[in-house]
N, C-alpha and C positions, 0 to 999 in steps of 0.2 A: 217519555216522549213529550215534548212541548211543541204545540202547533199554534202559531200566531196567525190570525186571519185579519188581513187589512184590505183597503180598497176605497174607492170613492163613495160618497153618500148614494145609497140607493143601488149599489152594485149586486146586492144579494148577499152580503157578508154573513149576516145573522143566520139566514137559512143554510148556507154553505157550512158554517161553524156547527150548527145543530146536527146536520147530517153526518158530518165527520165524526162528532162525538158519539152519535147513536150507533155508528158502526162498531164501536168498542164499549159495550156495556160496562159500567164501573168507572167510566171516565168522569172527569170533572170539567165542566165548561165555565169559564170566567167571563163575566160581562163587564168589560172595562170601557164600555161607551159612556163617556162623561158628557156627551152632547144630548141632553134630554130636550123634549120628550119623544124623539123619533122611534120607529120601529127597531126593536132590539132583542137580544137573546132572552132577556127576562120576561118578554111577552110570550115566549115558547115553553113556559114551565110545565104545562100539562104534557106536551109532547116529549119533553125531556124526562119527566118522571116516568112515563110509560116505557121509555127505553133504558131505564136504569142509569141515567146520567145525572149527577149531582150539579145543581146550579148554584154558583156563587155570584151575587149581584150586589151593587151598591144599595144602600138603604132607601135611596130616593128613586130607584128604578121603578118603572110603572106608576109614577105619579106625574103631576103637572108641574112639579118644581124643577127648575133648571139650576141644580146645585152640583157642580163638578166635584164630588167628594168620593174618594175610594176608601171604604172603611174596612178593608181586609188587607192582609199581607200576601202578595204573590209569591214570594220566596217560600214561605211556610206551606202554601197551597201546593205548589209544584213539587217541593221536596217529599210531600206525604202522598202524592198521587202517581200512579204508573203512567197514566195518560192524561194530560192537560190540554184542553183547547181554549185559547184566549181570543175573544171576539173584541177587536178594537173598534174605536169610533172612526167616522169617515174622514178621509183626507189627512193632511198633516196635523191639523188641530186635534183630531181624535186620537192620533197615535203618539202625540207629544208625551203623555203620561208614561208611556213604555220606557222613555229615556231614563227614568229613575232606576230601572232594573237592568240597564245596559251591561254593566259589568258582570252581574250574576248570569245573565243569559249568554253573554259572550264566552264565559268560562265553561259552559256546558257544551257537550258534543252531540246532543239529542234535541237540538232546537231547529225548527223550520218556520220561516216566516213567508206566508203565502199571500200573494196579491190577487184579489178577486176583481175581475173586470167584466163589465157588460158594454160592449161596443154600441149598443143601442141606447146608451144614456148620453145626455149632454155632457160635454167637457171630457168625455173619454170615447167619443165616437170614431176617432182615428188613433192608430198606434202611437203617433208622435204626442198626442194629447195625453194618452194613457201613461206614456213613458214619463212625462212631465210630472203627473200626479204621483206616479211611483217614486221618483226621485225626491220629491218633496216629502213624501212619508219617510223615506230612508233618512233624509237630513234631520227630520224632526225628532226621530227616536235613536239615531246613531246606529242603527242596525241594518244589515243588508237583506233584501228580499231574495229568497232562495228559489221560489217557484211562482208560477202563474196559474191561476184557476180561471179559465175562460167560461164566464157565466152569461154569454150573450143570449139574450131572449127578449121576447115581447109577450111574455105571459101566455094566455091561451092562443095568441095569434102567431106564435112561433112556428116556423115551418122549416123544411129542409134547407131552403135558400138562406135563411137567416142563420141556421146552424153552419152552413158552409161558409158564409161570410165571416162569422165569428172565428172559425178555425183559422182562416187565412190571416185575419188581422192579429190573432194571437201569435201565430208563427212570426209575423213581422215584429210584434212587440218583443218577442223573445230574442230575435235577431238584433234589435236595437239596444236592448238592455243587458243581454247575456244571461238572463234568468231563464231557466228551463220551464217547460210546460208541465205542471203537475197533474192537471186534469182538465177536461172539458165536461160541461154539463148540458143536459138536454131533458126536455119533458119526456116521460115514458111514452112509448108508442111511435117515436120517430125512428125510422130505420136508417142506418148508415150505409150508403153504397161502399163497396170495397175500395173505391178510389179516394175515400176521405181518410186522412191519416190520423185516425183517432186511437190513441193508446189506452187512456183511461176515461170512462164515462160515468158521471154521477148524475142521478135525477136531481133536477133543480127545484123539485117540490119537496115539501116535508114528507118523510116516510120512504124516500128513494134510497 
């Protein structure tokens, strides 16, 4: 299985990717974020090691050098792993390198590309804005996004109202784009009333 995580800068892609990989010990997580030196999967190595996840990252990851080089082969990695999670860079610029592997990924029937969105971030505050970023990502890599991960939060200030708002906007984004909702995230400890249409919940902090 290959799971590609995309989204806007600061949407929480790396944390989502790490949590997804950690749910399947023995997974491989690939840091394909060529936009340095922002927060990225390579910064989570200790957490990933503790959960039995192998990290593959560019040689310049976790440095102050902004060198967009991928010194590994995605095809070889994916062919040799049962479960691979790929953490892409933000927006269309960060997803562009994935286009090199479009033919390979399109030929497989076990690939999902998930769009992580936080409606409390600038430029994705409204479903229409989030849809625009989503389409830019698709156009950059030539692949279709198959699911939405609603990661709407304000860190420690997240409450039920913010969760409710995020779910409503995610549903609207799904309606606009045709991509289904893969999961909603929430800090642990927030209870969901029966009236909230939540199918899958992931903790949006590491370790959830």
